[in-house]
C-alpha positions as CSV (number, residue, x, y, z in Angstrom):
1,M,3.9,-12.5,28.5
2,T,7.4,-13.7,29.3
3,T,10.6,-11.7,28.5
4,E,11.6,-14.3,25.9
5,Q,8.2,-14.0,24.2
6,R,8.3,-10.2,24.3
7,N,11.8,-10.2,22.8
8,D,10.7,-12.6,20.1
9,D,7.8,-10.2,19.3
10,D,10.3,-7.3,19.0
11,A,12.5,-9.2,16.6
12,I,12.6,-8.4,12.8
13,H,10.9,-11.3,11.0
14,G,11.5,-10.5,7.3
15,A,10.6,-12.6,4.2
16,F,14.2,-13.7,3.8
17,G,15.6,-13.7,7.4
18,T,15.3,-12.8,11.1
19,I,17.2,-10.4,13.2
20,S,17.0,-11.0,17.0
21,H,15.9,-8.3,19.4
22,H,19.2,-8.9,21.2
23,D,21.4,-8.6,18.0
24,Y,23.6,-5.5,18.5
25,G,26.7,-6.9,16.9
26,A,28.6,-5.0,14.2
27,R,28.4,-6.5,10.7
28,Q,32.1,-6.9,9.6
29,S,31.9,-9.4,6.7
30,W,30.1,-8.9,3.4
31,K,28.1,-12.1,4.1
32,A,26.8,-10.8,7.4
33,K,25.9,-7.5,5.8
34,L,24.1,-9.3,3.0
35,L,22.1,-11.5,5.3
36,T,21.1,-8.5,7.3
37,L,20.0,-6.6,4.2
38,L,17.9,-9.7,3.2
39,A,16.2,-9.7,6.5
40,I,15.4,-5.9,6.3
41,L,14.5,-6.0,2.6
42,G,10.8,-5.3,2.1
43,P,9.2,-1.9,2.9
44,G,11.4,0.0,0.5
45,I,11.2,-2.3,-2.5
46,I,7.5,-3.1,-2.0
47,V,6.5,0.6,-1.8
48,M,8.5,1.4,-5.0
49,V,7.4,-1.6,-7.1
50,G,3.8,-1.1,-5.8
51,D,3.9,2.4,-7.4
52,N,4.4,0.7,-10.8
53,D,0.7,-0.1,-10.6
54,A,-2.0,-0.3,-13.3
55,G,-1.9,3.5,-13.8
56,G,1.9,3.4,-14.0
57,V,2.0,0.5,-16.6
58,S,-0.6,2.4,-18.7
59,T,1.3,5.7,-18.5
60,Y,4.7,4.1,-19.5
61,A,3.0,2.2,-22.3
62,Q,1.4,5.4,-23.6
63,A,4.8,7.3,-23.4
64,G,6.4,4.7,-25.7
65,Q,3.4,4.3,-28.0
66,D,2.8,8.0,-28.6
67,F,6.3,9.5,-28.2
68,G,8.7,6.6,-28.9
69,Y,11.9,6.6,-26.9
70,S,11.9,10.4,-26.5
71,L,10.5,10.6,-23.0
72,L,12.9,8.1,-21.4
73,W,15.0,10.9,-19.9
74,T,12.3,11.6,-17.4
75,L,12.8,8.3,-15.7
76,P,16.4,8.5,-14.3
77,L,15.5,11.9,-12.9
78,L,12.9,10.2,-10.7
79,I,15.5,8.0,-8.9
80,P,16.9,10.8,-6.7
81,V,13.3,12.2,-6.1
82,L,12.1,8.8,-4.9
83,I,15.2,8.2,-2.7
84,V,15.2,11.6,-1.1
85,N,11.4,11.6,-0.3
86,Q,11.3,8.0,1.0
87,E,14.6,8.3,2.9
88,M,13.0,10.9,5.1
89,V,10.1,8.6,5.6
90,V,12.6,5.8,6.6
91,R,14.0,8.0,9.4
92,L,10.5,9.1,10.6
93,G,9.3,5.5,10.8
94,A,12.4,4.0,12.5
95,V,12.9,6.8,15.0
96,T,9.4,7.8,16.0
97,G,7.6,4.5,15.9
98,I,4.3,6.1,14.9
99,G,2.5,6.5,11.6
100,H,2.7,9.5,9.3
101,G,-0.9,10.6,9.8
102,R,-0.7,10.4,13.6
103,L,2.6,12.3,13.6
104,I,1.1,15.2,11.7
105,R,-1.9,15.2,14.1
106,E,0.3,15.1,17.2
107,R,2.6,17.9,16.0
108,Y,0.3,20.2,14.1
109,G,-3.2,19.5,15.4
110,R,-6.3,17.5,14.7
111,F,-7.3,19.7,11.7
112,W,-4.2,18.9,9.7
113,G,-4.0,15.3,10.8
114,F,-7.6,14.6,9.8
115,T,-7.3,16.6,6.6
116,A,-4.2,14.6,5.5
117,V,-5.9,11.2,6.3
118,I,-9.3,12.0,4.9
119,D,-7.8,13.4,1.7
120,L,-5.6,10.3,1.4
121,F,-8.7,8.0,2.0
122,V,-10.6,9.6,-0.9
123,L,-7.6,9.5,-3.2
124,N,-6.7,6.0,-2.3
125,F,-10.2,4.6,-2.7
126,M,-10.3,6.0,-6.2
127,T,-6.9,4.6,-6.9
128,I,-8.0,1.2,-5.7
129,V,-10.9,1.4,-8.2
130,T,-8.4,2.0,-11.0
131,E,-6.3,-1.0,-9.9
132,F,-9.4,-3.3,-10.2
133,I,-10.1,-1.7,-13.6
134,G,-6.6,-2.9,-14.5
135,V,-7.4,-6.4,-13.3
136,G,-10.5,-6.5,-15.5
137,L,-8.6,-5.3,-18.6
138,A,-5.7,-7.6,-18.0
139,L,-7.8,-10.8,-17.8
140,E,-10.1,-9.6,-20.5
141,F,-7.2,-10.3,-22.9
142,F,-7.5,-14.0,-22.0
143,G,-11.2,-13.9,-22.4
144,V,-12.1,-13.8,-18.7
145,S,-15.1,-11.6,-17.8
146,K,-14.5,-8.9,-15.3
147,Y,-17.5,-10.2,-13.4
148,Y,-15.3,-13.2,-12.5
149,S,-11.8,-11.8,-12.5
150,V,-12.4,-8.7,-10.3
151,P,-14.2,-10.4,-7.4
152,I,-11.7,-13.3,-7.3
153,A,-8.8,-10.8,-7.2
154,G,-10.6,-9.0,-4.4
155,V,-11.0,-12.2,-2.3
156,L,-7.4,-13.2,-2.9
157,L,-6.2,-9.8,-1.8
158,I,-8.2,-9.9,1.4
159,A,-7.1,-13.5,2.1
160,M,-3.3,-12.8,1.8
161,T,-3.6,-9.7,4.0
162,T,-5.6,-11.1,6.9
163,S,-3.3,-14.0,7.7
164,G,-2.2,-12.5,11.0
165,S,1.5,-12.7,10.0
166,F,3.6,-9.8,8.7
167,R,6.2,-12.2,7.4
168,R,3.6,-14.2,5.5
169,W,2.2,-11.1,3.9
170,E,5.6,-9.8,2.9
171,R,6.4,-13.2,1.2
172,F,3.2,-12.9,-0.7
173,M,4.2,-9.4,-1.8
174,F,7.6,-10.6,-3.0
175,V,5.9,-13.0,-5.4
176,F,4.5,-9.9,-7.1
177,V,7.8,-8.0,-6.9
178,F,9.6,-10.9,-8.7
179,A,6.8,-11.1,-11.3
180,N,7.7,-7.5,-12.1
181,F,10.7,-8.8,-13.9
182,L,8.5,-10.5,-16.6
183,V,9.2,-7.2,-18.4
184,I,12.6,-8.6,-19.3
185,P,11.4,-11.5,-21.6
186,L,8.8,-9.0,-23.1
187,A,11.7,-6.7,-23.9
188,I,13.6,-9.5,-25.6
189,M,10.6,-10.2,-27.8
190,A,10.3,-6.5,-28.8
191,H,14.0,-6.1,-29.6
192,P,14.2,-2.4,-28.7
193,S,17.2,-0.4,-29.9
194,I,19.8,-0.3,-27.1
195,A,21.4,2.7,-28.8
196,Q,18.1,4.6,-28.8
197,I,17.5,3.7,-25.2
198,G,20.9,4.9,-24.1
199,Q,20.6,8.1,-26.1
200,H,17.2,9.1,-24.8
201,L,17.9,8.2,-21.2
202,V,20.5,11.0,-21.0
203,I,19.4,13.5,-23.7
204,P,16.2,15.4,-23.0
205,G,13.8,15.8,-25.9
206,I,10.2,15.3,-27.0
207,Q,9.3,13.7,-30.3
208,G,7.1,16.2,-32.1
209,G,8.0,19.1,-29.8
210,A,6.5,20.3,-26.6
211,T,2.7,20.2,-26.7
212,S,-0.1,20.1,-24.1
213,D,-0.3,16.4,-24.5
214,S,3.4,15.7,-24.1
215,V,3.8,18.1,-21.1
216,L,0.8,16.5,-19.4
217,L,2.2,13.0,-20.1
218,I,5.5,14.0,-18.5
219,I,3.6,15.3,-15.5
220,A,1.7,12.0,-15.4
221,I,4.9,10.0,-15.5
222,V,6.1,11.9,-12.4
223,G,2.7,11.7,-10.7
224,T,2.4,8.0,-11.2
225,T,5.8,7.4,-9.8
226,V,5.7,9.7,-6.8
227,A,2.4,9.3,-4.9
228,P,1.2,10.5,-1.5
229,W,0.3,7.0,-0.3
230,Q,3.9,6.0,-0.4
231,L,4.7,8.2,2.6
232,F,2.0,6.7,4.8
233,F,2.7,3.1,3.6
234,Q,6.4,2.9,4.1
235,Q,6.5,4.7,7.5
236,S,3.8,2.3,8.9
237,N,5.3,-0.7,7.2
238,I,8.7,0.0,8.8
239,I,7.0,0.2,12.2
240,D,5.1,-3.0,11.5
241,K,8.4,-4.7,10.7
242,K,10.0,-3.3,13.9
243,I,12.9,-1.7,12.1
244,S,14.8,0.5,14.6
245,P,17.3,3.3,14.0
246,R,20.2,0.8,14.2
247,W,19.0,-0.7,10.9
248,I,18.3,2.6,9.1
249,N,21.2,2.3,6.6
250,Y,19.9,-1.1,5.5
251,E,16.4,0.3,5.0
252,R,18.0,3.1,3.0
253,A,19.6,0.5,0.8
254,D,16.2,-1.3,0.5
255,T,14.6,1.9,-0.6
256,A,17.4,2.7,-3.1
257,I,17.2,-0.8,-4.6
258,G,13.4,-0.4,-4.9
259,S,13.7,2.9,-6.8
260,I,16.2,1.4,-9.3
261,V,14.0,-1.7,-9.9
262,T,11.0,0.6,-10.4
263,V,12.7,2.9,-13.0
264,F,14.4,-0.2,-14.7
265,A,10.9,-1.8,-15.3
266,A,9.4,1.5,-16.4
267,T,12.3,2.1,-18.9
268,L,11.7,-1.3,-20.4
269,L,8.0,-0.8,-20.7
270,V,8.5,2.5,-22.6
271,A,11.1,0.9,-24.8
272,V,8.9,-2.2,-25.6
273,T,6.0,-0.1,-26.8
274,A,8.3,2.4,-28.6
275,A,9.9,-0.5,-30.6
276,A,6.7,-2.5,-31.2
277,F,4.5,0.4,-32.5
278,A,7.1,2.5,-34.4
279,H,6.2,2.9,-38.1
280,T,2.8,1.2,-37.5
281,S,-0.8,2.6,-37.6
282,L,-1.0,2.3,-33.8
283,F,1.9,4.8,-33.2
284,G,0.5,7.9,-31.5
285,H,-2.9,6.3,-30.9
286,F,-2.8,5.0,-27.4
287,S,-6.3,3.9,-26.2
288,D,-5.9,1.9,-23.0
289,A,-3.8,-0.9,-21.5
290,L,-5.9,-3.6,-23.2
291,G,-5.4,-1.9,-26.5
292,V,-1.6,-2.1,-25.9
293,A,-1.8,-5.8,-25.2
294,E,-3.9,-6.4,-28.3
295,G,-1.5,-4.3,-30.3
296,L,1.6,-6.2,-29.1
297,K,-0.2,-9.4,-30.0
298,S,-0.8,-8.2,-33.5
299,H,2.7,-6.9,-34.1
300,L,4.9,-9.2,-32.0
301,G,2.8,-12.3,-31.5
302,Y,0.4,-13.8,-28.9
303,W,3.0,-14.2,-26.1
304,A,4.0,-10.6,-26.2
305,G,0.4,-9.5,-25.6
306,A,0.0,-12.2,-22.9
307,F,3.2,-11.1,-21.1
308,F,2.0,-7.5,-21.1
309,A,-1.4,-8.5,-19.8
310,I,0.2,-10.5,-17.0
311,I,2.5,-7.6,-16.1
312,L,-0.6,-5.4,-16.0
313,L,-2.4,-7.9,-13.8
314,N,0.6,-8.2,-11.4
315,A,0.9,-4.4,-11.3
316,S,-2.8,-4.0,-10.5
317,I,-2.7,-6.5,-7.6
318,I,0.5,-5.2,-5.9
319,G,-0.8,-1.7,-6.4
320,A,-4.2,-2.5,-4.9
321,A,-2.5,-4.4,-1.9
322,A,-0.1,-1.5,-1.1
323,V,-2.6,1.4,-1.6
324,T,-5.4,-0.4,0.4
325,L,-3.0,-1.2,3.3
326,S,-1.7,2.4,3.4
327,T,-5.3,3.5,3.8
328,A,-5.9,1.1,6.7
329,Y,-2.6,2.2,8.3
330,A,-3.6,5.8,8.0
331,F,-7.0,5.3,9.6
332,G,-5.2,3.5,12.4
333,D,-3.2,6.7,12.9
334,L,-6.4,8.5,13.9
335,G,-6.5,6.2,16.9
336,S,-4.1,5.9,19.8
337,S,-2.3,2.7,18.9
338,H,-0.5,1.3,15.9
339,L,-2.3,-1.5,14.1
340,S,-0.2,-4.3,12.7
341,L,-0.4,-7.2,10.2
342,N,0.9,-9.4,13.0
343,M,-2.5,-9.0,14.7
344,K,-5.1,-11.7,14.3
345,I,-8.5,-10.7,13.0
346,R,-10.1,-10.8,16.4
347,E,-7.4,-8.4,17.8
348,A,-7.9,-5.8,15.0
349,K,-11.4,-6.2,13.6
350,G,-11.6,-2.5,12.6
351,F,-8.2,-2.7,10.8
352,Y,-8.9,-5.8,8.8
353,G,-12.6,-4.8,8.4
354,G,-11.6,-1.5,7.0
355,F,-9.2,-3.1,4.6
356,A,-11.8,-5.7,3.4
357,G,-14.5,-3.0,3.2
358,L,-12.3,-0.8,0.9
359,V,-11.6,-3.7,-1.4
360,L,-15.2,-4.9,-1.6
361,L,-16.5,-1.3,-2.3
362,A,-14.0,-0.9,-5.1
363,V,-15.0,-4.3,-6.6
364,I,-18.7,-3.4,-6.4
365,L,-18.1,0.0,-8.1
366,V,-16.0,-1.5,-10.9
367,L,-18.8,-4.1,-11.6
368,T,-21.7,-1.6,-11.4
369,P,-23.1,-1.0,-14.9
370,G,-22.9,2.7,-15.8
371,A,-20.5,3.6,-13.0
372,P,-18.5,6.8,-13.8
373,L,-15.2,5.0,-14.1
374,G,-13.8,7.5,-16.6
375,I,-14.5,10.4,-14.2
376,I,-12.8,8.4,-11.3
377,V,-9.7,8.0,-13.4
378,T,-9.6,11.7,-14.1
379,A,-10.4,12.5,-10.4
380,V,-7.4,10.4,-9.3
381,Q,-5.1,12.8,-11.2
382,A,-6.7,15.9,-9.8
383,L,-6.7,14.6,-6.2
384,A,-3.1,13.4,-6.4
385,G,-2.2,16.9,-7.5
386,L,-4.0,18.2,-4.4
387,L,-2.6,15.8,-1.8
388,L,1.1,15.4,-3.0
389,P,2.2,19.0,-2.0
390,L,0.3,18.7,1.3
391,A,2.0,15.4,2.2
392,T,5.5,16.4,1.0
393,V,5.5,19.7,2.8
394,F,4.5,18.1,6.1
395,L,7.2,15.5,5.5
396,L,9.8,18.3,5.2
397,L,8.4,20.0,8.4
398,L,8.6,16.8,10.4
399,C,12.1,16.0,9.3
400,N,13.3,19.4,10.6
401,D,11.6,18.9,14.0
402,T,14.3,18.3,16.6
403,D,11.8,17.0,19.1
404,V,10.7,14.3,16.7
405,L,14.0,13.3,15.1
406,G,16.7,14.6,17.5
407,P,20.1,13.7,16.0
408,W,18.3,12.3,12.9
409,V,16.9,15.7,11.6
410,N,17.7,16.7,8.0
411,R,21.1,18.1,7.3
412,R,21.3,21.4,5.5
413,F,22.3,20.0,2.2
414,L,19.4,17.5,2.3
415,N,17.0,20.3,3.1
416,A,18.3,22.2,0.1
417,I,17.8,19.2,-2.2
418,A,14.4,18.3,-0.6
419,T,13.2,21.9,-0.9
420,V,13.9,21.9,-4.7
421,I,12.2,18.6,-5.1
422,V,9.1,19.5,-3.1
423,S,8.9,22.8,-5.0
424,V,9.0,21.1,-8.4
425,L,6.4,18.6,-7.3
426,V,4.1,21.4,-6.1
427,V,4.4,23.2,-9.5
428,L,3.8,20.0,-11.4
429,S,0.8,19.2,-9.2
430,L,-0.6,22.7,-9.7
431,I,-0.3,22.3,-13.5
432,L,-2.0,18.9,-13.4
433,M,-4.8,20.1,-11.3
434,A,-5.4,23.3,-13.3
435,T,-5.5,21.4,-16.6
436,T,-8.0,18.9,-15.1
437,V,-10.3,21.7,-14.1
438,F,-9.6,23.8,-17.2
439,P,-8.8,21.3,-20.0
440,H,-8.4,24.0,-22.7
441,I,-5.7,25.9,-20.9
442,N,-2.3,26.4,-22.7
443,V,-0.3,23.8,-20.8
444,V,3.1,24.7,-22.4
445,M,2.7,28.4,-21.5
446,L,1.5,27.7,-18.0
447,A,4.4,25.3,-17.4
448,S,6.9,27.9,-18.8
449,W,5.7,30.7,-16.6
450,L,5.4,28.6,-13.4
451,G,8.9,27.2,-14.2
452,I,10.4,30.7,-14.5
453,L,8.7,31.8,-11.3
454,L,10.0,28.7,-9.5
455,V,13.6,29.3,-10.6
456,V,13.4,33.0,-9.4
457,V,11.9,32.0,-6.0
458,L,14.5,29.2,-5.5
459,L,17.4,31.6,-6.4
460,I,16.2,34.2,-4.0
461,G,15.6,31.6,-1.3
462,G,19.0,30.1,-1.9
463,A,20.7,33.5,-1.6
464,V,18.9,34.2,1.7
465,W,19.8,30.7,3.0
466,I,23.5,31.2,2.2
467,L,23.6,34.6,3.8
468,R,21.9,33.5,7.0
469,R,23.7,30.2,7.3
470,G,25.1,29.9,10.8
471,E,27.7,27.6,12.5
472,S,28.5,24.2,11.2
473,E,26.1,21.4,12.2
474,P,27.0,19.2,15.2
475,K,27.4,15.6,14.4
476,A,26.4,12.8,16.7
477,D,28.2,9.4,16.7
478,F,26.3,6.4,15.2
479,E,26.0,4.6,18.6
480,F,24.2,7.6,20.1
481,R,21.9,8.0,17.0
482,S,21.2,4.3,16.8
483,T,19.7,4.2,20.3
484,W,17.9,7.6,20.1
485,R,14.1,7.3,19.8
486,M,11.4,10.0,19.9
487,P,9.9,10.4,23.4
488,Q,6.1,9.7,23.6
489,A,4.3,12.1,21.4
490,V,1.9,13.2,24.2
491,L,4.9,14.4,26.3
492,L,6.2,16.7,23.6
493,D,5.2,20.4,23.2
494,R,3.9,21.2,19.8
495,P,6.3,23.4,17.7
496,A,5.6,27.1,18.0
497,L,3.7,28.3,14.9
498,R,5.8,31.4,14.2
499,G,8.3,32.4,11.6
500,W,8.8,30.1,8.7
501,R,6.4,27.5,10.1
502,R,3.6,30.0,10.2
503,W,4.2,31.1,6.6
504,V,4.4,27.4,5.4
505,L,1.1,26.4,7.1
506,A,-0.6,29.6,5.9
507,G,0.5,28.8,2.4
508,L,-0.7,25.2,2.7
509,L,-4.1,26.4,3.9
510,G,-4.4,28.9,1.0
511,Y,-3.4,26.1,-1.4
512,L,-5.9,23.7,0.1
513,V,-8.8,26.3,-0.2
514,L,-7.8,27.1,-3.8
515,S,-7.6,23.4,-4.6
516,V,-11.0,22.6,-3.2
517,A,-12.5,25.5,-5.0
518,L,-11.1,24.3,-8.3
519,L,-12.4,20.8,-7.7
520,V,-15.9,22.2,-6.9
521,V,-15.8,24.1,-10.2
522,K,-14.9,20.9,-12.0
523,A,-17.7,19.0,-10.3
524,V,-20.2,21.7,-11.3
525,Q,-18.9,21.5,-14.9
526,L,-19.4,17.7,-14.9
527,A,-22.9,18.0,-13.4
528,H,-23.9,20.2,-16.3
């Protein structure tokens, strides 16, 4: 391979532009900055919009149908959560050049690396099944049998992913990203109250008061918006696109734009169903996404139902594409080399074969008569509750590892914010998992006690942190940071498992054992 060919391979080929491998120039004008952002745009917005999948659309529709506008306040709170979590992923991908699963394995051993990837595989496979359930429900609105719609969707998904071109795949994905904005004409048809939207976006409240159903739905809103696969997907996608530390600020902007687009679409979906079903017999009686489409058709006209069905179909496909690819990336992390969408099928048979196999297995399961699809949907919630704390805690550990990120490690203020966010996610995950296993538990009381415990722990931890805070942090100039990359992982010594790291890993192991025990209990309950 010639130097010119190698440099061309190292260039960033985005859906809307290219950045040469030799391009080190500063962007002075707004036009130059905008063109650079357009070339970088992709991993952040795709991972965010991909999380507004079939489960997300159903959850937002249920929030509006059952509780009106009153749960809208939960959505703006998710923007900083999404940005903080995924910004750490951005730095890990750009600086290390290796995937999330492999990074965990290299720094904390094969047990934790394989545990993270295998758990992700099980969760993602079940999530992919729910995406194809969404495809079937969406096209059933138009009278298309799932025995036609689901296999065709699976074949199209495989075809657009196995083209051997990252840029071509990214352009396919942006078609679905833009289709996400079909929620705007749907909102125009529903005529939601702007005053009500504005009021409930900033003033917390729950129509009918706090109940087990409302608390679980709030947790589901958070869970469907913040998912473990996002960490694995965006980190590997950044590597696949060859985004280096020099372009981190642009990728941060990409991620922030994606979070805003995601929450904007979610807000309109809640508002649409709140407006459409208020003062009707369907208010408070959510069944499934197809029921929402039929209800919109009855109350707002055929095209309202059709637009919702198309939005559900689009969400299902982009969700299936992103979740399946994150699984293929994660399995690649178990090997010694990064697998890329720029590889031809003959160069990465295992990578594309694994992707196609996951899709085909999910299609077969959805089409199998008597398949326990309801149990799978429930299991997705429980497994997401199990894996999210595991993934986010390792994310925080890796972003404080100076051997891994050097001058890009978390600053203290970011650690404080991230610790609060991760702690809240852990508590919400514990509640969701506990209620899945013990459905008759008092959710409001459990959430209240765990919330009080969390506040006490955070206050004590914050006081200790303030008292033990040392000298001010050294700052590296941008030119140094933009060229710093992690040395080869095999050359690095693993972090010493003492002090706070030992306690964190011990806590994770205890959490993992408890979680598995609870899931076994649930499996035994279902068996009887």
